[in-house]
NUFI-453396 format. One record per residue (C-alpha): residue in three letters; z, y, x. Coordinates in pm, whole numbers. Layout:
<rs>
[r "ALA", [Z, Y, X]]
...
</rs>
This chain:
<rs>
[r "MET", [0, -4, -9]]
[r "LYS", [-108, 346, 132]]
[r "THR", [-41, 695, -21]]
[r "TYR", [-287, 995, 33]]
[r "LEU", [-226, 1353, -22]]
[r "CYS", [-514, 1533, -227]]
[r "GLU", [-436, 1899, -223]]
[r "GLU", [-736, 1974, -436]]
[r "MET", [-588, 1784, -741]]
[r "MET", [-484, 2054, -973]]
[r "CYS", [-488, 1918, -1342]]
[r "ASP", [-517, 1631, -1585]]
[r "GLY", [-896, 1660, -1555]]
[r "CYS", [-878, 1587, -1184]]
[r "VAL", [-650, 1279, -1244]]
[r "SER", [-897, 1152, -1506]]
[r "ARG", [-1180, 1191, -1241]]
[r "ILE", [-998, 998, -979]]
[r "ASN", [-881, 733, -1226]]
[r "LYS", [-1238, 688, -1332]]
[r "GLY", [-1392, 672, -987]]
[r "LEU", [-1141, 414, -854]]
[r "ASP", [-1133, 216, -1198]]
[r "GLN", [-1500, 165, -1167]]
[r "ALA", [-1460, 26, -813]]
[r "GLU", [-1198, -186, -928]]
[r "ILE", [-934, -41, -692]]
[r "GLY", [-575, -78, -789]]
[r "HIS", [-413, 254, -773]]
[r "SER", [-176, 501, -910]]
[r "VAL", [-205, 882, -930]]
[r "ASP", [77, 1138, -932]]
[r "LEU", [-28, 1499, -1024]]
[r "ALA", [314, 1629, -949]]
[r "THR", [296, 1531, -585]]
[r "LYS", [-84, 1520, -555]]
[r "THR", [-90, 1189, -434]]
[r "VAL", [-289, 874, -485]]
[r "THR", [-157, 535, -387]]
[r "ILE", [-373, 246, -312]]
[r "GLU", [-230, -93, -387]]
[r "GLU", [-421, -296, -136]]
[r "GLU", [-469, -176, 229]]
[r "LYS", [-805, -362, 229]]
[r "ASN", [-949, -121, -33]]
[r "CYS", [-817, 209, 141]]
[r "ALA", [-1145, 298, 340]]
[r "GLU", [-1358, 257, 11]]
[r "ALA", [-1080, 457, -179]]
[r "VAL", [-1094, 743, 64]]
[r "GLU", [-1472, 755, 43]]
[r "ILE", [-1479, 775, -328]]
[r "LEU", [-1206, 1049, -317]]
[r "ASP", [-1430, 1225, -86]]
[r "ASP", [-1742, 1195, -303]]
[r "LEU", [-1527, 1309, -599]]
[r "GLY", [-1432, 1632, -379]]
[r "PHE", [-1076, 1535, -280]]
[r "SER", [-958, 1517, 71]]
[r "ALA", [-739, 1235, 131]]
[r "VAL", [-472, 1274, 396]]
[r "GLU", [-270, 969, 461]]
[r "GLN", [107, 1012, 410]]
</rs>
């Protein structure tokens, strides 16, 4: 499990976009708007998840 900070996450719309992108790739995750973080459940999916977040416009900084 790894957690990434996504400073650009500002609203529920951002959370929805992240959830949709990661769900489509079947990557287990959780999103926390209050802390602006995305947690990826399995480390084997982290590189793909970071790429998806980048494509969506969110920089993912590992915590």
